[in-house]
N, C-alpha and C positions, 0 to 999 in steps of 0.2 A: 123338604122337598118341593112344598108347595111355595115356600120363600124364593126358591130359587126360580120356579117356574113365574112367579107372580113378578119378579124382578125383571126375568127375561122379556115378558110380556110388556110390561111398562116401558123397557129400552124400546121394543118394537114400535110401540104406539108412539115414541118420542121423534121417529124418523120422519123425513120428508115424505110428504103424501103422494109425489110422484116417484117412478122408479128410478134409480140411480144406475149408473155405470160400473163397472167393477172396480175403477180405481176412485170412487166417488167416497162420501162418508168419513173425511177423515181432514185434519189438520191442513190447509194448502201450506206446502214447504216454503220458507221465506226465499226471496231472492232481492238483490240489486243488480240490475243489467243495463248495460250502456245502448241507446238507440242508435241511428244513423249520424246523429250529430254529436256523440259521445255525451250527451246529456243520462245520467243514470237514474232509473226509476225503479223503487223499492215497492214491494207488493205492498208493505205495512202503510204506504204513504196513501193508499185508496182503503184503508179499512172506513167501513161503513156506508161502502158502496158495492153494488153486484160488478164483480170484475167478469168478465168475458176473455179468458185467457187462451188465445189459439197459437198453438203450435203448428208453423207449416214450413213449406219449402215454396221458393219462389217459381222453382218450375213446374209445380203441381196443377193441373187444369182447373181442378175446383176452387183451389185456394184463393185465387181470384176474385171470381165470382162469390164467393162465402162471404168474402170481407165487404161486400155490398151490403149483404143481408145484416152482418154484424154494425155496419154503419148506420142501418134504418133502424134498429133497436136502439142503438144510441142516442141517437137524434129523438127518438120517441120520450127518452127519460136522460136528459141531458146532464141534470146534476145528479144521479143516483145510478149510472150505471158507466163504466170505463171499458174500453178494448185495450187489452195488451198483447200483441202479437209477438212470437219469438221464433227464430231461426237458427240453425245450428249449421256448422260448416259442411258443405262448401260455400254456404251462401256468404256474401260479404257485401260492404257497403255498395257497390256497384250494383250487384243484382237486386239488392233491397231499392235502392232509389228507382230502378228502372220500373220494379214491381209496384212501388207507390205512385209512380208517376202513369203507368199503364192502367191501373184501377182505381185511381183516384183515393188513394188511402191518405187518410188526414191524421190517422193515430198511431200512436209509436208503434215501430217493429224494433224489437231488443234483440241483442246478439247474446248467445250462449255458445260455450264450448263442447258442452254434452250433461255438464254436472246437475244444472236445474231441469234439463229434459228428462235426464235419466231418474230425477227426485220424482218427478210427476209421473212418468210411465211405469215405475218400480223397473226399470231394466236390471239385469243380473246377466252374468257370464252365461247363465241356461237359457236367459232370454234377452237377448241383444238388440233382436230389431225392434224397430220403431214403424208406425204408420203414421202418414201423414195426410190431411191435418186432423189434429185431435183438438177437441175443445173442451175446456174445463169451465164449469159455472162455480164461481166461488160468491158466497153470501159476505155480506156487510160484517161477518165476524171473522174470516179468514178462512172458513171451513167449505170444501169442495162439496158440493150438492149435488153436481151431476157431472158425467162427461159423456163425451160422444167421439168415438174414432169412424171416420169415412170407411164405407163399407156396407154389405148387403144389411138391409133393415134400416141402417142410420142416415141413408143417403137424403133423408128430407130435412134433416137439421142442417145441412149444409145447402142445400139445393132449393128450398122455400123457406118464406119469411114465417108464417104461421107456425109451424111447431116449437120451433125456437124462441119465438115470441112469447108463446105460452108459458114456456119455462120461465124465461126471465122476468113475465109479468108477476108468476107467481113468488119471486124471490123478491123483486120490489115490493110488493104488498107486504112482506114481511120487515121491510125495513123499518126502523123508528120514524116517527113523523118528524121529530126535528133533525133527522139526519145522526151520524156517528153510529156505531156498534151498538147493537142490541146486548144486554147482558145475557151470557151464556149461561143456561139451567140444564137440568137434566142430567143422565148417565156420560155425556160427552163433555162435560163442564170440567175443566181443572179444579184442583181444591182451592178453596178461598183461602187468601193470605191474610194472616193476621196484621191489624192496623199497626201502623208504625208506633212502638213504644210499649204495646202490648203484648204478653207472651200468654 
């Protein structure tokens, strides 16, 4: 029994210091989605950077102003942070182009038909509804370290710079100095693969 309790405590101590949202502390589902110019963006291409993944609707009033906050943070860490925004129907190339022009968005807005968003939001037939915007912070190893959905108590992450900047700065400090992904250790680490030719 003591071994189980000790293992549980060690696992708890290895989790991020900041509190995580209910959809956090798991590997980020992979995806490759097109942007408004039909260029594909694969999440794996951003390994080694902090990714701010913003699921939004162009008709959402707070989504445009929150894009400015995300861009301010990206400019603070240009080589270490990437913004990827994702929309689902009924948004289309026209609504996204207008949104990008209205709010000065310079980073990719990607198009999903629902599968990627469903995986991130853990949508099910019993829980088919989604609330936008929903922001995921993904670390350099591809793990969701935190998520925020716009609503009571979470508005500050979409309406003010400082709360989100604090969260992203903590993740940037955790990146290796030379760039690239940090070796995954601890209870969440996948099992090591034997070297080629060895069994």
